[in-house]
N, C-alpha and C positions, 0 to 999 in steps of 0.2 A: 214939808222938810226932809220926807225920806227920797223925795225926786231929785232935790238939790244934791244929796249925798250920793246918789247913784251916778249922776252926771259927773260929779267930782272923781268917783271911784272909775269910772270909764275912761276919764281923761287921763288919770293915773297910770291906768292899765296900758293905754296907748302909747304915751311918754315912756313908761318902763320899758316897753318891747322895742321902742326905738332906741333907748339909750343902750340896751343889752346887745342890740345888733350893730351899733356903731363901735361897741368895743373890739379892741384887736384880740383875736384870740391866737393859738398857737397856728391853726391852718390859715390864718388871714381873715377868714370871714368878711365881712363889709368893712373892716377897720377904716377909720377915720383918716387914714393917710399914714404914712408910716416910711420907714427907712429912713434914708438919708438925712442929713442935718440941712444945713441952708436955711434960707429964710423961711418962715411958715408962721402960720397963726399960733400955734402951740409948739412946745417941743413934745416929742412921743411921751417922755415921762410925765410932763405936765398934763397932757390928755389923759393919759391913763388914770392919773390922780383925781382930776376932774371928774371923769367919767365913773370912777368907782365911787367917788362922793356922791355924786348925782344919783347912782344906781342906788346906794343905801338909804339916801333920803327918800327916794321913790318907793322903794320896798317898805320903809317904815309908813309912809302914807298909805300904802296898799293895805297893810296889815290892820293899820287904824280905822281906814274906813270900812274894811272888812268886818271888823269887830263892832263898829257902831251900826252896821247894817243888820248884824246878827243879832244884836241887842234890842234895835228897834222892831224888827220883824218879832221876837219872842214877846215883848210888851204889847205889840199891836194885834197880836192873833187873838182871835175869839175861841174859846172852848167849845169843839164840836165832837159829837159822837157819830161814827160811822153808822151806827144801827139808825139813829134819827133819819137819815136820808133814806131808807128803805120804806116804799109806800106801803100802807096797812091795807091788806086784802079784806073785802067784806066778807067773806063766807069763812065759817070755822073749818077747823082742820080736817073733820070728817065728813064734809059736804062734798068732796070730790071735784072742787072747782081749782085744782092745783094748776101749773104753769102748762103741764102737758095735757091737761083736759081741755084747755083754752085753745090748742092748735086744732084747725079744721083739717079734716081728712082730706086727701087728695081724691079726685074723681078718678075712677079707673075706666077709660075709654075702650081700650084694646087690651085684651089679656094674653094674646098671643105674642110670645118674645119675637121681637124684631132680629132677625139674621139678615146680615148683608149678603147680596147676591151677586155674583158676577155675570156681565152682561157681554 
């Protein structure tokens, strides 16, 4: 069920982005055609009304799917504690087997500092 709503949500998002980009802004943007009258699929005013209405419907669908996904995520979660994920150490606190004690010391082969020489 959650997958179906996520797919619907993504389709609404893509459609909402496309409709917003089709709208004519003051700068022109990707506007759906504009300017002069003449024969056309829709008048400038009719296209603006249809795109505005479509944007509002898609925005409402976006909010609805977002709320539904949020509610589903809340009810499907299982209570977990971060401290339950930490592995339990076998030694006691005073045994000296801490994280730093588990590190292996590096072997020292050459104790002389290496200084670059020019040739």
